C-alpha positions in Angstrom: -26.7 -9.2 19.4 -24.6 -11.6 17.1 -22.1 -10.0 15.2 -21.5 -11.0 11.7 -18.1 -13.1 11.8 -15.2 -12.1 9.4 -15.2 -13.8 5.8 -12.3 -15.9 5.6 -10.5 -16.3 2.4 -7.6 -18.6 1.6 -6.2 -19.6 -2.1 -2.8 -19.8 -3.8 -1.2 -20.4 0.0 -2.6 -17.2 1.2 -5.3 -16.7 4.0 -6.7 -13.9 6.0 -10.0 -12.6 7.3 -11.7 -9.4 6.3 -14.7 -7.0 7.9 -17.1 -8.2 5.1 -17.8 -3.8 4.8 -14.5 -3.5 3.3 -15.3 -5.6 -0.1 -17.9 -8.3 -1.3 -15.0 -10.9 -1.8 -11.3 -11.6 -3.2 -10.2 -13.3 -6.7 -6.6 -15.0 -6.7 -4.5 -15.5 -9.7 -1.0 -16.3 -10.8 0.4 -13.7 -12.8 3.2 -14.6 -15.1 6.6 -12.6 -14.8 8.5 -10.4 -17.6 11.9 -10.8 -17.8 14.3 -7.8 -18.5 14.8 -7.4 -21.9 15.6 -4.1 -24.1 11.8 -3.8 -25.1 10.8 -3.8 -21.0 10.5 -0.9 -19.2 12.3 -1.2 -15.8 8.9 -0.9 -14.0 7.4 -3.7 -15.6 10.0 -6.2 -14.9 9.4 -8.9 -12.0 9.0 -12.7 -11.6 5.7 -14.6 -11.2 3.4 -13.2 -8.2 0.5 -14.0 -7.0 -2.5 -11.4 -6.9 -5.6 -11.1 -5.0 -7.8 -8.7 -6.0 -10.7 -7.4 -4.2 -14.5 -7.4 -5.7 -17.2 -4.9 -5.2 -14.7 -2.9 -2.9 -16.5 -0.5 -0.5 -14.5 2.5 -2.4 -15.6 3.2 -6.1 -13.9 5.0 -8.9 -10.4 5.6 -7.3 -7.1 5.7 -9.5 -5.9 2.4 -7.9 -7.6 -0.9 -7.6 -7.4 -2.7 -4.0 -4.8 -5.1 -4.7 -2.3 -7.8 -2.5 0.6 -9.1 -4.5 2.8 -11.7 -3.3 6.4 -11.9 -4.5 9.0 -14.4 -4.2 12.0 -12.6 -2.7 14.7 -14.1 -3.8 13.5 -14.6 -7.4 12.6 -10.8 -7.9 16.1 -9.8 -6.4 17.8 -11.7 -8.6 16.2 -9.5 -11.8 16.3 -6.2 -9.8 19.0 -4.3 -7.8 16.5 -1.7 -7.2 14.1 -4.1 -5.7 17.1 -5.5 -3.8 17.6 -1.9 -2.0 13.3 -1.8 -1.5 13.6 -5.3 0.5 16.9 -4.5 2.1 15.6 -0.9 3.2 12.3 -3.3 4.7 14.8 -5.5 6.4 16.1 -2.9 8.5 13.0 -1.6 9.5 12.2 -4.8 10.7 15.3 -5.6 12.5 14.6 -2.6 14.4 10.9 -1.6 14.5 11.2 1.1 17.4 13.7 2.7 15.2 13.3 5.6 13.0 12.0 4.9 9.9 13.8 5.8 6.4 12.3 8.8 4.7 12.0 6.8 1.8 9.9 4.1 2.9 9.9 0.5 1.3 7.3 0.1 -1.5 6.6 -2.2 -4.1 5.4 -2.7 -6.7 7.8 -0.7 -8.8 6.0 2.2 -10.3 6.8 5.2 -13.0 6.2 7.7 -10.2 7.3 9.0 -6.5 5.4 9.3 -3.3 3.9 12.5 -2.8 4.0 11.9 1.5 3.6 9.1 4.0 1.6 9.4 6.9 0.3 6.8 9.8 3.4 4.9 9.6 3.3 1.6 11.9 4.9 -1.9 11.9 2.3 -4.8 11.9 2.8 -8.5 12.8 1.2 -11.0 10.4 0.5 -14.4 11.1 4.1 -15.6 9.5 5.9 -12.5 9.2 5.6 -8.9 9.8 5.9 -5.5 7.7 4.7 -1.9 7.6 1.7 -0.2 6.7 1.4 3.8 5.7 -0.8 6.1 3.9 0.6 7.3 0.9 -0.1 9.2 -2.8 2.1 8.4 -5.8 2.6 11.3 -8.3 4.7 12.4 -11.1 4.3 16.3 -10.4 3.2 18.7 -7.6 -0.2 16.8 -6.7 -3.1 17.8 -4.4 -3.6 15.0 -1.7 -7.1 13.8 -2.4 -9.5 10.8 -2.1 -9.0 9.5 -5.6 -5.4 8.8 -5.3 -4.6 8.6 -1.6 -4.3 5.0 -0.5 -3.3 2.3 2.4 -0.1 0.3 1.8 1.1 -2.8 3.4 4.5 -3.8 2.7 6.1 -7.2 4.5 8.2 -9.9 5.0 7.6 -13.6 5.7 9.3 -14.8 8.8 11.3 -16.8 6.7 12.4 -14.3 4.1 11.0 -16.2 0.9 8.0 -13.7 0.4 7.2 -10.4 -0.2 3.6 -8.8 0.7 2.9 -5.8 -1.5 -0.5 -4.2 -1.1 -2.5 -1.1 -2.5 -6.1 -0.2 -0.7 -7.4 2.8 -1.7 -8.8 4.8 1.5 -10.7 8.3 1.9 -11.2 10.7 4.2 -14.4 13.5 4.6 -11.7 16.1 5.1 -9.7 15.7 1.8 -11.0 16.8 -1.6 -12.8 14.5 -3.6 -9.9 14.6 -6.0 -6.6 16.8 -7.5 -8.3 18.4 -9.9 -8.1 21.9 -8.6 -5.2 23.2 -5.9 -6.1 25.1 -3.0 -6.3 28.9 -3.7 -6.8 28.2 -7.5 -3.3 29.5 -8.3 -1.1 26.7 -9.2 2.5 28.4 -9.2 1.8 29.4 -5.8 0.3 26.0 -4.7 4.0 24.8 -6.2 6.0 27.5 -4.2 4.3 26.3 -0.9 4.4 22.8 -1.6 6.2 21.7 1.3 4.2 23.2 3.7 0.8 22.1 2.0 2.4 18.4 2.4 3.4 19.0 5.9 0.2 20.2 6.6 -1.9 17.8 5.0 0.2 15.1 6.7 -0.3 16.6 10.5 -4.1 16.5 10.0 -4.3 12.6 8.4 -2.2 11.7 11.6 -4.7 13.6 13.9 -7.7 12.2 12.3 -9.3 8.7 14.1 -8.9 5.5 12.4 -12.7 5.0 12.0 -13.1 8.6 10.1 -11.4 6.9 7.2 -13.1 4.7 4.4 -12.7 1.8 4.9 -11.7 2.1 8.6 -8.0 1.5 9.0 -8.4 -0.6 12.4 -10.4 -3.0 9.9 -7.3 -2.8 7.1 -4.7 -3.3 10.1 -7.0 -6.3 11.1 -6.9 -8.1 7.9 -3.4 -8.0 7.3 -2.6 -9.3 10.8 -4.8 -11.9 10.1 -2.8 -13.0 7.0 -0.9 -16.1 6.4 1.5 -16.2 3.6 3.0 -20.2 2.2 
């Protein structure tokens, strides 16, 4: 039987194909930057960038919106030393892709929160660059790993070093709780006391699940990023 061809997307110098199950379409726009000043929070500082938002995404009611962001490297590094360190970390990984990844993986955009964990780390090549993909969840406290907040991220650099690709794609797995409203066991203090074990056990589970058990399928997300060209 004939299979439906993956829709092709091309706008603002970025092109890729994606499984139509993932989303109904993509909307592109240019976003003006925010220079550093006393009135601007550090995580809001950045250059002009390109934003690609997914319409009618497979998952609804997630904390994060599905989006791909493309930043000009030189402009962003000139604005923010912390971003420079993030990009340097990614360059280091990509220079030795089979090496042991750092405990703190590179991630943009800058958020007022931190990663709870990461799982399913892998280096991927795209059409004119390379990057890393992994699953993660950000929080400001001891958070339950759950289907509202979990996401797949791709963090990549074009081969010429000019553009940084950052993606946040919400994902879910039927073996995780729907949200983080209640902690396992019901006792928050006990949950905090055993949090390191809880996270490592959950990460071990996430590593074992088949890519097809995730929504969207992790293989479909990988294929989308592998098809990408950024100019």
